[in-house]
C-alpha positions in Angstrom: 23.6 12.3 31.9 23.0 13.7 28.2 19.6 13.1 26.7 19.3 10.7 23.6 17.4 11.9 20.9 17.4 8.5 18.6 13.6 8.3 18.7 13.3 11.6 17.0 15.6 10.8 14.5 13.6 7.6 13.6 10.4 9.5 13.4 11.7 12.2 10.8 13.2 9.1 9.0 9.7 7.4 8.8 8.1 10.6 7.9 10.4 11.4 5.3 10.3 7.7 3.7 6.6 8.2 3.8 6.6 11.5 1.9 9.1 10.2 -0.5 6.7 7.1 -1.2 3.8 9.4 -1.9 5.9 11.6 -4.3 6.9 8.5 -6.1 3.1 7.1 -6.4 2.3 10.7 -7.7 5.2 11.0 -10.2 4.2 7.4 -11.4 0.4 8.6 -11.8 1.3 12.0 -13.5 4.1 10.5 -15.9 2.4 7.2 -16.8 -1.7 7.5 -16.1 -2.6 4.5 -18.2 0.1 2.3 -16.5 -1.2 3.7 -13.0 -4.9 2.9 -14.1 -3.9 -0.6 -15.2 -1.9 -1.3 -12.0 -5.1 -0.2 -10.0 -7.3 -2.4 -12.0 -5.3 -5.5 -11.4 -5.0 -4.8 -7.8 -8.7 -4.3 -7.6 -9.2 -7.6 -9.7 -6.8 -9.4 -7.1 -8.8 -8.2 -4.3 -11.9 -9.3 -5.5 -11.1 -12.7 -6.6 -9.7 -13.0 -3.0 -12.6 -11.9 -1.6 -14.8 -14.4 -3.7 -12.2 -17.3 -2.7 -12.6 -16.4 1.0 -16.3 -16.5 0.4 -16.5 -19.7 -1.1 -14.4 -21.3 1.6 -16.3 -20.2 4.4 -19.8 -21.3 2.5 -18.2 -24.6 2.1 -17.0 -25.0 5.4 -20.6 -24.2 6.7 -22.7 -25.9 4.3 
């Protein structure tokens, strides 16, 4: 029976997709640093407000 190496192809595809994603992020940061900083700030603000909402919910549940 011939051996199948489909797992090897899938791993290589995932690795290549990851490297492409990293390259795109680096390109975005280098080409538009102001926009990239604004995007990161928006993500941090979203995470902060989400955490505050969860804290408020838990506080109200146990109060």
